[in-house]
C-alpha positions as CSV (number, residue, x, y, z in Angstrom):
1,M,-163.6,58.1,-264.7
2,S,-166.5,60.3,-263.8
3,A,-169.0,59.7,-261.0
4,E,-171.8,59.2,-263.6
5,S,-170.0,56.2,-265.2
6,V,-169.6,54.4,-261.8
7,S,-172.6,52.2,-261.3
8,L,-173.6,48.8,-260.1
9,P,-175.8,46.4,-262.1
10,P,-179.5,46.7,-260.9
11,L,-179.5,43.1,-259.6
12,L,-176.5,43.8,-257.4
13,R,-178.1,47.1,-256.1
14,R,-181.3,45.2,-255.3
15,G,-179.4,42.5,-253.6
16,L,-177.6,45.0,-251.4
17,L,-181.0,46.5,-250.6
18,V,-182.4,43.1,-249.5
19,C,-179.3,42.3,-247.5
20,C,-179.2,45.5,-245.5
21,P,-182.5,45.2,-243.6
22,V,-181.7,41.5,-243.0
23,M,-178.4,42.5,-241.4
24,I,-180.1,45.3,-239.4
25,C,-182.7,42.8,-238.1
26,L,-180.0,40.2,-237.2
27,G,-177.9,42.8,-235.5
28,S,-180.8,44.4,-233.6
29,L,-182.4,41.2,-232.5
30,W,-179.4,39.0,-231.7
31,P,-178.6,38.8,-228.0
32,L,-175.9,41.2,-226.9
33,T,-172.5,39.9,-225.8
34,G,-169.5,41.8,-224.5
35,P,-169.3,45.3,-223.1
36,V,-171.8,47.9,-224.1
37,V,-170.8,51.5,-224.4
38,P,-173.6,53.7,-223.0
39,G,-175.2,55.6,-225.9
40,G,-172.7,54.1,-228.4
41,D,-175.4,52.1,-230.1
42,K,-177.1,55.3,-231.3
43,L,-174.4,55.9,-233.8
44,Q,-174.8,52.3,-235.1
45,H,-178.6,52.9,-235.4
46,F,-178.0,56.2,-237.3
47,A,-175.4,54.6,-239.6
48,G,-177.4,51.4,-240.3
49,Y,-180.6,53.2,-241.2
50,G,-178.7,55.8,-243.1
51,V,-177.2,53.1,-245.3
52,L,-180.6,51.4,-245.7
53,A,-182.1,54.7,-246.8
54,L,-179.3,55.3,-249.3
55,L,-179.7,51.9,-250.8
56,A,-183.5,52.3,-251.0
57,M,-183.1,55.8,-252.6
58,W,-180.7,54.3,-255.1
59,N,-183.3,51.7,-256.1
60,A,-186.5,53.7,-255.6
61,A,-185.6,57.4,-255.5
62,R,-188.9,58.5,-253.8
63,P,-187.9,60.3,-250.7
64,L,-191.0,60.3,-248.5
65,P,-191.9,56.6,-249.0
66,V,-188.3,55.6,-248.5
67,W,-188.0,57.6,-245.2
68,L,-191.3,56.3,-243.9
69,C,-190.5,52.6,-244.7
70,C,-187.0,52.8,-243.2
71,T,-188.3,54.5,-240.1
72,L,-191.2,52.0,-239.8
73,V,-188.7,49.1,-239.9
74,G,-186.8,50.8,-237.1
75,V,-189.9,51.2,-235.0
76,V,-191.0,47.6,-235.5
77,I,-187.6,46.3,-234.6
78,E,-187.6,48.4,-231.4
79,F,-190.9,46.9,-230.4
80,L,-189.5,43.4,-231.2
81,Q,-186.5,44.1,-229.0
82,G,-188.8,45.0,-226.1
83,L,-190.6,41.7,-226.5
84,S,-187.4,39.7,-226.8
85,G,-186.6,39.5,-223.1
86,Y,-182.9,40.1,-223.7
87,R,-182.9,43.4,-225.6
88,A,-184.4,46.7,-224.6
89,F,-187.0,49.0,-226.2
90,E,-185.7,52.5,-226.4
91,L,-187.4,55.6,-227.9
92,A,-183.9,57.1,-228.4
93,D,-183.1,54.2,-230.7
94,M,-186.2,54.9,-232.8
95,L,-185.2,58.6,-233.1
96,A,-181.7,57.6,-234.2
97,N,-183.2,55.2,-236.7
98,G,-185.4,57.9,-238.2
99,A,-182.7,60.5,-238.1
100,G,-180.3,58.1,-239.9
101,A,-182.9,57.3,-242.5
102,L,-183.6,61.0,-243.1
103,A,-179.8,61.7,-243.4
104,G,-179.5,58.9,-246.0
105,V,-182.4,60.2,-248.0
106,L,-181.1,63.8,-247.9
107,L,-177.6,62.6,-248.8
108,M,-178.8,60.7,-251.8
109,Q,-180.9,63.6,-253.0
110,S,-177.9,65.9,-252.7
111,V,-175.7,63.5,-254.6
112,S,-178.4,63.1,-257.3
113,R,-178.7,66.9,-257.7
114,L,-174.9,67.2,-258.0
115,R,-174.8,64.5,-260.6
116,R,-177.4,66.2,-262.7
117,R,-175.4,69.4,-262.9
């Protein structure tokens, strides 16, 4: 089975795209419990926004708007965390969000180019 023949129905793809930011919001705004590894959350930010950008590219395929929207979601959530009283606002988290979104966009563009060959 080739990579071109592996696909999800559009409704399922859109459903995943809707679920991903909801999960990111819940995970980002829920009060933290348990031990926190210093700096360990940056990988989670990077991965979460990378997946969000991959799903958005899979549904929209317009790199700049996808990156901007994903990064904006990350910025807004960071401000909300700062207002929450139990989570912290961190510029480094915003950078990890934007970098993850950029990585997701670039990865999906690379995959798309390879599939067209």
